[in-house]
SERO-4910 file (N, C-alpha, C, O; in steps of 0.05 Angstrom, whole numbers):
BEGIN
 pado doro    nc1    nc2    nc3   cac1   cac2   cac3    cc1    cc2    cc3    oc1    oc2    oc3
  Met    A    144    629    134    150    608    161    145    622    185    153    645    188
  Leu    A    132    607    202    130    616    228    149    601    244    149    576    245
  Val    A    168    619    260    188    605    277    184    608    309    183    631    320
  Leu    A    181    587    321    173    588    351    195    575    367    208    557    357
  Thr    A    199    583    391    218    572    408    201    557    432    186    569    447
  Arg    A    205    531    435    189    515    454    209    501    469    231    497    458
  Arg    A    205    493    496    217    472    515    202    448    512    179    446    503
  Ala    A    220    428    522    206    402    528    184    403    547    187    413    569
  Gly    A    160    391    537    133    392    551    117    416    540     95    418    550
  Glu    A    124    431    523    108    453    511     95    445    485    103    426    471
  Ser    A     77    459    480     63    448    450     60    474    436     65    496    446
  Ile    A     48    466    405     41    485    390     12    476    378      9    451    375
  Ile    A     -5    488    374    -36    479    364    -34    491    336    -26    514    332
  Val    A    -40    474    317    -46    481    287    -75    474    279    -85    452    280
  Gly    A    -88    496    273   -118    498    270   -130    489    295   -121    493    318
  Asp    A   -151    474    288   -168    464    315   -161    436    324   -169    428    346
  Thr    A   -148    421    309   -147    391    311   -118    380    313   -115    357    320
  Ile    A    -99    395    308    -68    385    310    -53    396    334    -55    419    342
  Lys    A    -40    378    345    -23    389    366      3    379    363      4    355    357
  Val    A     24    392    367     55    386    361     66    394    390     69    417    399
  Val    A     72    371    402     86    371    429    116    366    429    125    348    415
  Ile    A    133    383    444    159    377    446    163    356    467    155    361    489
  Leu    A    172    336    463    178    312    478    204    315    496    206    310    520
  Glu    A    225    323    476    253    320    490    270    336    472    267    336    448
  Val    A    290    349    485    310    362    469    337    351    480    341    351    504
  Arg    A    353    341    462    377    325    469    397    331    453    401    315    435
  Gly    A    415    354    455    436    364    437    427    375    412    417    397    411
  Glu    A    428    361    391    419    375    364    393    360    356    382    366    335
  Gln    A    384    341    373    358    328    369    336    335    384    337    337    408
  Val    A    313    339    370    287    346    382    268    319    379    267    306    358
  Arg    A    254    312    403    234    292    395    202    305    394    193    316    414
  Val    A    190    303    373    166    316    372    144    290    369    146    269    357
  Gly    A    122    301    386    103    283    381     77    300    369     74    323    376
  Ile    A     58    288    351     42    299    334     15    283    344     13    259    344
  Glu    A     -3    298    352    -31    287    356    -51    302    331    -55    326    329
  Ala    A    -60    283    314    -79    295    292    -97    272    284    -89    249    284
  Pro    A   -122    281    275   -140    263    266   -134    244    249   -117    252    233
  Arg    A   -143    216    246   -133    196    231   -132    204    202   -115    197    186
  His    A   -153    218    197   -154    225    163   -133    248    154   -132    254    130
  Ile    A   -117    261    174    -96    278    165    -69    260    164    -63    246    183
  Gly    A    -55    262    144    -35    242    142     -8    259    151     -1    278    138
  Val    A      6    250    173     29    259    179     55    243    175     58    221    186
  His    A     72    252    161     98    239    149    120    253    154    118    278    159
  Arg    A    145    241    155    172    258    155    174    266    129    163    254    110
  Gly    A    189    286    126    191    301     99    199    285     77    189    286     55
  Glu    A    222    266     86    232    247     62    211    229     55    206    225     31
  Ile    A    198    217     72    180    197     68    157    212     48    152    203     26
  Tyr    A    144    234     58    122    250     41    136    254     16    122    246     -2
  Glu    A    158    262      9    170    266    -18    172    238    -37    168    236    -61
  Ala    A    178    220    -22    182    189    -33    151    184    -41    146    173    -63
  Ile    A    133    192    -23    104    183    -34     96    197    -56     86    185    -75
  Arg    A    101    225    -56     94    241    -80    102    234   -103     87    233   -122
  Arg    A    130    226   -104    151    213   -126    138    194   -138    134    194   -162
  Ala    A    128    171   -118    115    143   -131     85    148   -140     75    137   -159
  Asn    A     74    165   -127     49    176   -144     48    190   -167     30    187   -183
  Arg    A     66    204   -169     72    219   -198     78    196   -220     64    193   -240
  Glu    A    103    180   -212    107    158   -233     86    139   -235     84    128   -257
  Ala    A     66    133   -216     45    115   -223     21    129   -241      9    117   -259
  Gly    A     18    149   -234     -2    167   -249      5    170   -279    -12    174   -296
  Gly    A     31    169   -285     46    178   -310     42    154   -330     40    157   -354
  Ser    A     40    131   -317     40    105   -337     12    100   -344     -7    101   -328
  Val    A     10     92   -375    -13     81   -380    -11     52   -393      2     49   -414
  Pro    A    -22     33   -379    -21      5   -389    -31      4   -415    -45     22   -425
  Ser    A    -22    -19   -430    -29    -28   -456    -52    -41   -450    -57    -51   -428
  Pro    A    -73    -42   -478    -95    -54   -469    -93    -86   -466   -111   -100   -456
  Gln    A    -69    -95   -477    -66   -125   -471    -66   -132   -440    -78   -150   -429
  Ala    A    -48   -111   -428    -43   -112   -400    -69   -113   -384    -73   -129   -365
  Leu    A    -88    -91   -395   -112    -91   -379   -127   -116   -382   -136   -127   -362
  Glu    A   -130   -126   -406   -142   -151   -413   -134   -172   -390   -150   -185   -376
  Asp    A   -107   -173   -389    -92   -192   -375   -101   -194   -341   -103   -214   -327
  Leu    A   -105   -166   -334   -109   -158   -306   -138   -166   -304   -144   -175   -282
  Leu    A   -154   -165   -319   -184   -169   -319   -190   -194   -325   -213   -201   -320
  Gly    A   -171   -213   -334   -177   -238   -342   -194   -243   -366   -207   -264   -370
  Ala    A   -195   -221   -384   -212   -224   -409   -205   -245   -427   -219   -255   -445
  Gly    A   -175   -252   -421   -166   -275   -442   -175   -303   -435   -168   -323   -448
  Asp    A   -188   -305   -416   -196   -333   -404   -220   -342   -420   -231   -363   -415
***
């Protein structure tokens, strides 16, 4: 892990396309702005973990043949 010290208004560049800007420091809280291309997902850590968990759960379930027929309207 790289640890850097920054002040409000200063930035960090990640690769060629991501810019992290320290917007404000107020006590124990830091406001951070992130500029990244739209195709790069930027999420808070807890949201990212929730997405990963939901994707794992969705990928692990296999629908029954009847459920697939119902979805496709094959029973009509």
